[in-house]
C-alpha positions in Angstrom: 34.3 -148.5 1.9 34.0 -144.8 2.5 32.1 -145.4 5.8 34.9 -147.8 7.0 37.6 -145.1 6.4 35.5 -142.6 8.4 35.1 -145.1 11.3 38.8 -145.9 11.3 39.8 -142.2 11.3 37.5 -141.5 14.2 38.8 -144.5 16.1 42.4 -143.4 15.5 41.7 -139.8 16.6 40.1 -141.1 19.8 43.0 -143.4 20.4 45.5 -140.5 20.0 43.5 -138.1 22.1 42.9 -140.6 25.0 46.3 -139.9 26.7 45.6 -136.2 26.7 42.2 -136.7 28.4 43.8 -139.1 30.9 46.5 -136.5 31.8 43.8 -133.9 32.5 42.0 -136.4 34.7 45.2 -137.2 36.6 45.8 -133.5 37.3 42.4 -133.2 38.9 42.7 -135.8 41.6 40.8 -133.5 44.0 37.7 -135.1 45.4 34.3 -133.7 44.3 33.1 -130.8 46.5 29.6 -130.1 47.6 28.0 -126.7 46.8 28.6 -125.6 50.4 32.2 -126.6 50.3 32.7 -124.7 47.1 31.2 -121.6 48.6 33.3 -121.9 51.8 36.5 -122.6 49.6 35.8 -119.5 47.6 35.4 -117.4 50.7 38.5 -118.7 52.4 40.9 -118.7 49.4 41.3 -114.9 49.6 44.2 -114.6 47.1 42.6 -117.1 44.7 45.7 -119.2 44.3 43.9 -122.5 44.5 44.9 -123.3 48.0 44.1 -122.1 51.5 46.9 -120.9 53.7 46.8 -121.2 57.5 46.3 -117.4 57.7 43.4 -117.6 55.2 41.8 -120.5 57.2 41.9 -118.7 60.6 41.0 -115.2 59.2 37.3 -115.5 59.9 37.8 -116.6 63.5 40.3 -113.8 64.0 37.8 -111.3 62.7 35.2 -112.6 65.1 37.6 -112.4 68.0 38.6 -108.9 67.1 35.0 -107.8 66.9 34.4 -109.1 70.5 37.7 -107.7 71.9 36.2 -104.3 72.8 39.3 -103.0 74.6 41.6 -104.5 72.0 44.0 -106.0 74.5 44.2 -109.3 72.6 42.2 -111.2 75.3 38.5 -111.8 75.8 37.1 -111.1 79.2 34.0 -113.1 80.3 32.0 -109.9 79.6 33.4 -109.5 76.1 33.0 -113.2 75.4 29.3 -113.2 76.2 28.6 -109.7 74.7 26.4 -109.5 71.7 28.0 -106.4 70.1 28.5 -107.9 66.6 26.2 -106.7 63.9 24.6 -110.1 63.5 23.8 -110.4 67.1 22.3 -106.9 67.1 20.1 -107.8 64.2 18.9 -111.0 65.9 18.3 -109.1 69.1 16.2 -106.5 67.3 14.1 -109.2 65.7 13.6 -110.9 69.0 12.7 -107.7 70.8 10.2 -106.5 68.1 7.5 -109.1 69.0 8.1 -108.6 72.7 7.7 -104.9 72.4 4.4 -105.2 70.4 3.1 -107.6 73.1 3.7 -105.1 75.8 1.9 -102.4 73.9 -1.3 -104.3 73.9 -3.7 -102.6 76.2 -5.7 -104.6 78.7 -8.7 -103.1 80.4 -7.9 -101.7 83.8 -9.7 -103.2 86.8 -10.5 -101.8 90.1 -10.1 -103.5 93.4 -12.7 -106.2 94.2 -16.0 -104.7 95.3 -17.7 -105.8 98.5 -19.1 -108.8 96.6 -15.6 -110.0 95.7 -15.6 -109.6 92.0 -13.5 -107.2 90.0 -15.2 -104.5 87.9 -13.8 -102.7 84.9 -12.6 -99.2 85.6 -14.5 -96.4 83.9 -12.5 -94.0 81.8 
């Protein structure tokens, strides 16, 4: 008898609470977001108001444009467009140049002009 009362009380509580849970679910009609989307959303929603304004959405592109617009005239020339002045491009260029620089530093034995017999001989130091 005591167990029946406990079960009925639990069922009644669940029945009463169900509309509250349904209301919360209805408020959250937003589709599930991937981890990358959450990261991007967090970066774009600068004022953290739960939505992304047009200004917030275009801000990263505007920042990239401004970084390339060397003379700050509001236009990109072909030279500015293809320039690699941004910090990220400089970093990549350094990484690409490092192996090339080490390859050019490798010393190869010097050779002299072919002898009368036609074969090259190493130069003496």
